[in-house]
Structure formats: structure tokens, C-alpha cells
C-alpha positions in Angstrom: 96.3 97.6 33.2 98.9 97.6 30.5 102.2 95.9 30.8 105.1 94.6 28.8 105.7 90.9 27.9 109.2 89.4 28.1 109.5 89.8 24.3 109.1 93.6 24.6 105.6 94.0 23.2 102.7 95.9 24.9 99.8 93.8 26.0 96.3 94.6 27.3 96.2 91.9 30.0 93.8 92.8 32.7 90.6 93.1 30.6 89.0 91.5 27.6 88.0 93.2 24.3 84.4 93.6 25.6 85.2 95.7 28.7 87.1 98.9 29.3 88.2 97.6 32.8 88.2 94.3 34.7 84.7 92.9 34.9 84.1 90.3 37.7 82.9 87.0 36.4 83.9 87.6 32.8 86.0 84.6 31.5 87.9 86.9 29.1 88.9 89.3 31.9 89.8 86.4 34.2 92.1 85.0 31.5 93.8 88.3 30.9 94.3 88.8 34.6 95.9 85.4 35.0 98.1 86.2 32.0 99.1 89.5 33.7 100.2 87.6 36.8 102.2 85.1 34.8 104.0 87.9 32.9 104.7 89.9 36.0 106.2 86.9 37.9 108.4 86.0 34.9 109.5 89.7 34.4 110.4 90.0 38.1 112.4 86.8 37.8 114.5 87.8 34.8 114.7 91.5 35.6 112.6 92.7 32.6 109.5 93.9 34.5 109.1 97.7 34.3 107.0 99.1 37.0 108.4 102.6 37.1 106.5 105.8 36.0 107.1 108.3 33.3 107.7 111.8 34.9 109.2 115.1 34.0 110.3 115.7 30.4 109.1 112.3 29.3 105.6 112.9 30.7 105.6 116.3 28.9 106.5 114.6 25.6 103.4 112.3 26.0 101.3 115.4 26.8 102.4 117.3 23.7 101.9 114.2 21.5 98.3 113.8 22.7 97.7 117.5 22.2 99.1 117.4 18.7 96.8 114.4 17.8 93.7 116.2 19.2 94.5 119.3 17.2 95.2 117.6 13.9 92.4 115.0 14.0 89.9 117.2 15.7 88.8 114.8 18.5 89.1 114.7 22.3 91.9 113.1 24.3 89.6 110.3 25.4 89.3 109.2 21.8 93.1 109.0 21.6 93.0 106.8 24.7 90.4 104.6 23.0 92.7 104.1 20.0 95.7 103.4 22.3 93.7 100.8 24.2 94.2 102.5 27.6 91.8 103.9 30.2 90.6 107.5 29.5 91.7 108.4 33.0 95.3 108.1 31.7 94.7 111.0 29.3 92.8 112.9 32.0 96.0 112.8 34.1 97.8 114.8 31.4 95.4 117.7 32.0 96.6 118.1 35.6 99.7 120.4 35.8 100.9 118.7 39.0 100.6 115.1 37.7 103.1 112.9 39.5 103.5 110.5 36.5 102.2 107.8 34.4 103.0 104.1 34.0 105.6 103.6 31.3 103.6 101.1 29.3 100.6 103.4 29.2 102.8 106.3 28.1 104.4 104.2 25.3 100.9 103.1 24.1 99.9 106.7 23.8 103.1 107.7 22.1 102.4 104.9 19.6 99.1 106.4 18.4 99.3 108.0 15.0 97.0 110.3 13.0 96.2 107.5 10.6 95.3 105.1 13.4 92.9 107.8 14.9 91.2 108.4 11.5 90.9 104.6 10.9 89.4 103.7 14.3 87.3 106.6 15.5 84.0 108.0 14.4 84.8 110.8 11.9 81.5 112.5 10.8 82.3 115.8 12.5 85.9 116.2 11.3 86.3 119.3 9.0 87.6 118.7 5.5 88.4 120.9 2.5 85.2 121.6 0.4 86.9 121.7 -3.0 86.0 118.2 -4.0 82.4 118.7 -2.9 82.1 121.9 -5.0 83.6 120.2 -8.0 81.2 117.2 -7.8 78.1 119.4 -7.4 79.2 121.6 -10.4 79.8 118.5 -12.5 76.4 117.3 -11.6 74.9 120.7 -12.5 76.5 120.3 -16.0 74.6 117.1 -16.4 71.4 118.7 -15.3 71.2 117.9 -11.6 69.8 120.9 -9.7 70.3 121.8 -6.1 66.7 120.9 -5.2 67.0 117.4 -6.7 70.3 116.7 -4.8 68.8 118.2 -1.6 65.8 115.8 -2.0 68.1 112.8 -2.4 70.2 113.7 0.6 67.6 115.2 2.9 69.3 118.6 2.9 68.1 122.1 2.3 68.4 123.3 -1.3 70.1 126.6 -0.1 72.8 124.5 1.6 73.5 122.5 -1.5 73.7 125.7 -3.6 76.2 127.2 -1.1 78.3 124.0 -1.2 78.2 124.1 -5.0 79.3 127.8 -5.1 82.3 127.0 -2.8 81.5 129.7 -0.3 82.1 127.5 2.7 85.6 127.3 4.0 85.2 123.7 5.2 82.5 121.1 5.6 82.3 118.0 7.8 83.7 114.7 6.7 80.3 113.0 7.1 78.7 115.5 4.7 81.6 115.2 2.2 81.1 111.4 2.2 77.3 111.8 1.5 78.0 114.0 -1.5 80.8 111.7 -2.7 78.7 108.5 -2.5 75.7 110.2 -4.3 78.1 111.5 -7.1 79.6 108.0 -7.6 76.1 106.4 -7.7 74.8 108.9 -10.3 78.0 108.5 -12.4 77.5 104.7 -12.4 74.1 105.0 -14.1 73.7 104.0 -17.7 72.3 107.5 -18.3 73.7 109.9 -15.6 71.9 113.0 -17.0 69.5 114.9 -14.8 66.2 116.4 -15.7 66.8 120.2 -15.3 67.6 122.0 -18.5 67.7 125.3 -16.6 70.5 124.0 -14.3 72.4 122.7 -17.3 72.2 126.2 -19.0 73.2 128.0 -15.9 76.2 125.6 -15.4 77.3 126.4 -18.9 77.1 130.2 -18.2 79.1 129.8 -15.0 81.8 127.7 -16.8 81.4 124.7 -14.6 83.3 121.6 -15.6 81.6 118.3 -16.2 82.5 114.8 -14.7 84.7 114.0 -17.8 87.0 116.8 -16.8 88.0 115.3 -13.4 89.8 112.1 -12.7 88.6 110.2 -9.7 91.9 110.5 -7.9 92.2 114.3 -8.5 88.8 115.7 -7.9 89.5 116.2 -4.1 92.9 117.7 -4.6 92.7 121.6 -4.5 95.9 121.8 -6.6 94.9 119.4 -9.3 94.4 120.6 -12.9 91.3 119.5 -14.9 91.6 117.1 -17.7 91.7 118.6 -21.3 88.3 119.0 -22.9 87.0 116.0 -24.9 87.2 116.0 -28.7 84.2 117.6 -30.4 83.2 115.0 -33.0 80.2 112.9 -34.0 81.9 111.2 -36.9 82.0 107.4 -36.1 85.1 106.9 -38.3 87.0 109.5 -36.2 85.6 108.0 -33.0 86.9 104.6 -34.2 90.3 106.1 -34.7 90.2 107.5 -31.2 89.4 104.1 -29.8 92.1 102.3 -31.8 94.6 104.9 -30.8 93.8 104.6 -27.2 94.1 100.8 -27.2 97.4 100.9 -29.2 99.0 103.5 -26.9 97.4 102.9 -23.5 99.0 105.7 -21.5 97.4 106.3 -18.1 94.7 108.9 -18.4 94.9 109.2 -22.2 91.2 108.6 -22.7 90.0 110.4 -19.6 88.6 113.3 -21.5 86.8 111.3 -24.2 83.0 111.3 -24.2 81.2 108.7 -22.2 80.0 106.6 -25.2 83.6 106.5 -26.5 84.9 105.5 -23.1 82.2 102.7 -22.8 83.2 101.4 -26.2 86.9 101.5 -25.3 86.1 99.6 -22.1 84.0 97.0 -24.0 86.7 96.3 -26.6 89.5 96.3 -24.0 87.7 93.8 -21.8 86.1 91.5 -24.3 88.6 91.6 -27.2 91.9 92.1 -25.4 91.0 90.6 -22.0 92.0 93.6 -19.9 91.0 93.9 -16.3 88.7 96.6 -15.1 91.6 98.2 -13.2 93.8 98.4 -16.3 91.0 100.0 -18.3 90.4 102.4 -15.4 94.0 103.6 -15.7 93.5 104.4 -19.4 90.2 106.2 -18.7 91.3 107.9 -15.5 88.6 106.0 -13.5 88.5 103.4 -10.8 88.0 99.7 -11.7 84.5 99.7 -10.1 83.5 102.7 -12.2 84.6 100.9 -15.3 82.5 97.9 -14.3 79.4 100.2 -13.9 80.2 101.9 -17.1 79.9 98.6 -18.9 77.0 96.9 -17.2 75.0 100.0 -16.3 72.7 100.4 -13.3 68.9 100.1 -13.2 68.5 101.6 -9.7 68.4 105.2 -10.8 67.9 107.3 -7.6 64.6 109.0 -7.3 64.7 112.7 -7.3 62.6 113.1 -4.1 63.2 111.6 -0.7 65.6 108.9 0.5 69.2 109.2 1.6 
């Protein structure tokens, strides 16, 4: 049962964190039940105890709030009850047209559930998400020579599925699959040499006009409305490269060096951290990357993923 303490806060007081309802013999449930009795007696004494039910328009407001959450988040009403910390029977009551009412503390707990709370506390692998970021990551990997068969082998997927996701023909994909692609992309980008082995894929990516990893900032790659970064300067002259590095360190505007080639970015990060004492996060702002990506850029990774098998 849920009730209200004298200070006005909702409390789960008839069960412990390990049980969804009162369990006989459980010390935690016994302590919560004893607390419930104390709060109820104190509330009856000072007139603050609320034992009434929510009915009519108030009950309809709770019903519409739960329906909106289930529509936006893509889960059932019982998951909403789990986040609210109330019995799933409370949500089942809302499905009955002739429901007589609901305890007010339970209704307030359901009304207090937000979309963010649902996404943070429930299992999300089946939630549909926009596939734009996945397609951009797969295309960027293709520019570096990572074919669909190689990626499929790393993730345990079918090569045809990976190629469809890279082409962007899917309207949406699940959150769980999106996360698998994202984590693999970040792991590959953290390698000292992130290039793949397929020249054929690299040539096809060039014909298709795919954009490489240097054209997307970490915070923009999932945004369908984001614009790519400008192309990197085409130069092999070390004097000119040194001028680029000095210019970036003298005028460290956020994202200024995001389009520079990877070796130039690594040298900027090395000089900024060792000579100027910058943090990884500050260097990341200049390079359009996260602080952890800058750390990997400097130290490299020896655990290059194998191109067959494993997740």
C-alpha cells in the first residue's frame, strides 16, 4: 500500500524493496508495515490522513497520463506501475470503464511518472528509434573499409541486414540494435588504426559519396537535422600541418579541429595535454569528440576486434 507521510511525501510503507507486496516473515516488509501503522495513526490524529479515492475527472486524468506514457515510451501500463512503485493491479483498474476509483496516493504516484523516468528504469531493447545515426555510422565505417560481412560477423547479424541498415531503407530500428552498432563504432574508432581490410568496400563508399568518421561530431551523428563537418584540409606538408596545429591551439574554438585528419588530431591532443596541460574534455571540445575518445586517440587500443565471431 502507498500512503502519505505527515510531511506530504509519498512512501512505500507496506512492503520492502525485494517484494512487490507484503511477504510474511520478511523483516523489511514487517518494518514497512509497522511504519504504515504509525503514519496512519499520526495522520488520523492531526487530520492529515487521506484515505479517499480519486474518481471521475481526476481518475480520467490518471488514465490519460498512463496512456500517453505507454504511447510515447512504447511499453505496457504495468511497466509504468513498476516505475511508479505501485501494484500493477492499479494500472489494470484504469482499463475498466466502470472503475469506481483509485486510492489518491496511488494516483499521485502514477501522475508523477515521467517519460525520462520510464526510459531510465525500464528495459529498453525493443523501443523503436530513428535509424539515421546507425546509417551514418555504418557508412563512415564503410569509408574506412569495414564491409557489411565484417560488421555482421562482429555483431552476430546477417550481412543483408547490416547492408539494409547502412542504406537507410529502414524507417526505424530497435534501441537495443542501435546501441550494439554504436558501441562497435566507438570501439573501432578508439583503435590506433581504425581502418578495415576491404578495399572493395572503401571504393564503393567513395562512389556512393559516404562521409567518413571525421565528418561527424559525436554529439551530432544521431541528429537527423545535423549538418556534417567541413571536409578536412588536403595536405601532406608537415610545415602546413604544424601551422594547422598551432592555429588550433592558439584559437581553440569548439569544433575547430573536428575535420582535421586523424594524425593531426592526435598531435593536437598530444601537445595540448602534455605541453599545455589541457584535460581530455577540453581537447574533446576542440576536436568535436568526447573526452574518452581523446584518451583512446592518444593511448591507442591493442584489442582490435576480430572480424569473425564475437559480440
